[in-house]
N, C-alpha and C positions, 0 to 999 in steps of 0.2 A: 457702531463700530468704534473701537478705540482710536483716538487720534492723539498726536503730540505736537507740540510747538517746536519748529526747527528754524533756527536762524542761520542763513547761509553766509558765505564769506563776504558778500556785498552788504550785509546788514539787513536784508529783507527777511521778514518772518512769515512762515507758512504753517498752516495747520495740516499735518500730514497723516493720512490714515495708516493703520497697521498694515504691513505688507509692502510698504514703499520706503526705501532708504535713500538718503542723499549721498551722492558720490562727488567729492571734490578732491581731485588728485591731479597735480601737474596740469596737463592739457585736457583732462576729462572733467566735465561738469554736467551733472544731470541727475535724474531720479531713476533708481533701479527698482523695478517691480519684482517682488519675490513671492510669487504665489503660483504654484503648479509650474515651476520653471522660473527663469529670470529673463528680464529684458530691460535694456537701458534706454531711457528717453533723454536724449542729450538736449542741453540748453541751446546748442549751436551758437553760443557766444562765450567770450572769455570774461565778460564783466558781470554775468549772472542775470542779465536783462531778459533772457528767455526762460527763466526758471518757472515762472507762473504757467506759461503755456505748456512746457514739458510736464509739469506736475499734473495739469488738467488732462493731458493725454494718458499719463500713467494711471491716473485715477479712473479714467474711462475704461481702460483695458482691465484694471483690477475689478471693477464692477461687472464687466463682461465675463471675466473668468469665474467670479463668484457665482454668477447666475447660471453658468453652464457646466461647471466642473465640480466634482465632489470636494468637500473641504479636506485639507491635509489632515491626516490622522497621526496622533501621537502614540498610538498603540504600538507596542513592541512587535516586530514582525518575525523575529527569529530568536531561538533560545540563547541565553547567555553562554559564553564559552565554558564557564565553570559548572554548568548544569550537569549533574552526574548521571541523569537518566536520559533516555531518548524520547521522552514525552514532549508533546508540543508546548508552545508558549501558553502560560496560564493554567496548565494542568500539572499537578504534582501528586506524588504518592507511589505506590499504595501506602496509605497511612494505616498502621496496625495499632489498635488500642484495646485496653481492657476497661470496659465501663464499670461504674460502681455497681456492686451487687451482682455482677455477671461472673460466670465461671469460664466462659470461652471468649477469646479475643475476636474482634471483628476487624474487617479490612474495608477501606474505601479510598476513592480518589478525591482529591480536593481540586475544585475548579474556581478560578478567579473570574468573576463576572464584571467587566468594565461597564460603567454607567456614565454617560456624558454629563458633566457638571455636578456629579455626585460622587460619593465615596464608593469604590468598588465593593462588591459583595463576594463572600465565599460560599460556595455550595459544595455539598458532599454527595458523591455518587457511591452508593453501597455496592460492594462486590460480594461479600459473604463472610462467614465466620471461618475460623481455622479448620472447622470440620466440613464446610460446604464450599470452600474456595476451590475453583478450577481455572485452568487457563481460558476456557471458553467464557466463563463468567467475567473474568478479567477483561477479555477482548470486548465483550458486550458492554461492560461498564465504561471502558475506554471510548468506545464508539459513541455512547450517550454523552460522555464528557466533551468530546470533540464537537458534537452537534450543538451542545449547549453553549460552548465557548464561541463557535462560529456564529450562532444566532445572536449572541450578545455583542460580538464585534460588529455585525451588520447593523444592529440597532444603534450602537454607539456612533458608527459612521453616518447613518441617516440622521440622527439627532444633531451631530456636529454640522452637517451640511445644511440642515434646516435652520439652525441657529446662525450660521455664517451668512446665509442668504437673507435672513431677517435683518441682520446687521447691515448688509449691503443695501437693502431697500431703504433703511433709515439714512444711511450715508447719501444715497442718491437723492432722497427727498430734501436733505439739508443743503445739497449743492444747487438746487433749483432756485 
């Protein structure tokens, strides 16, 4: 798991894991956990002497949350306001094109397949040609595109959770 060095107002230096932030503001001094919600672990001192203990508590809770909760997803959950169609996120079209040496245009939907830690892929779902296109074929292709995108999102979230939990185990082992 990524960590960074943080020097607090008292001059003490800490190695802080990703997901925990330092809060030093007027009468508030502590570590804020930011993973599946937020929680402040106060130093309960004004001189920073309780910072190590509160960081240990925040880290313990972070590891607990990583082990029991799915990783936060960075996938887009709703279409952009500017999207001109009513298609779900990650699906666009219908794309109409005339292929080289073809006499009739064909139509398809484009599906963006997210892959954790890798570049997303584009897949095409064939609907038909301008002679065979029907609303029923469009609906069937749209249903296949939605299923494909949903399966890819589930795989992405599972891979993100697996990766985050592996990072958590490494952090836990380094704290022992």
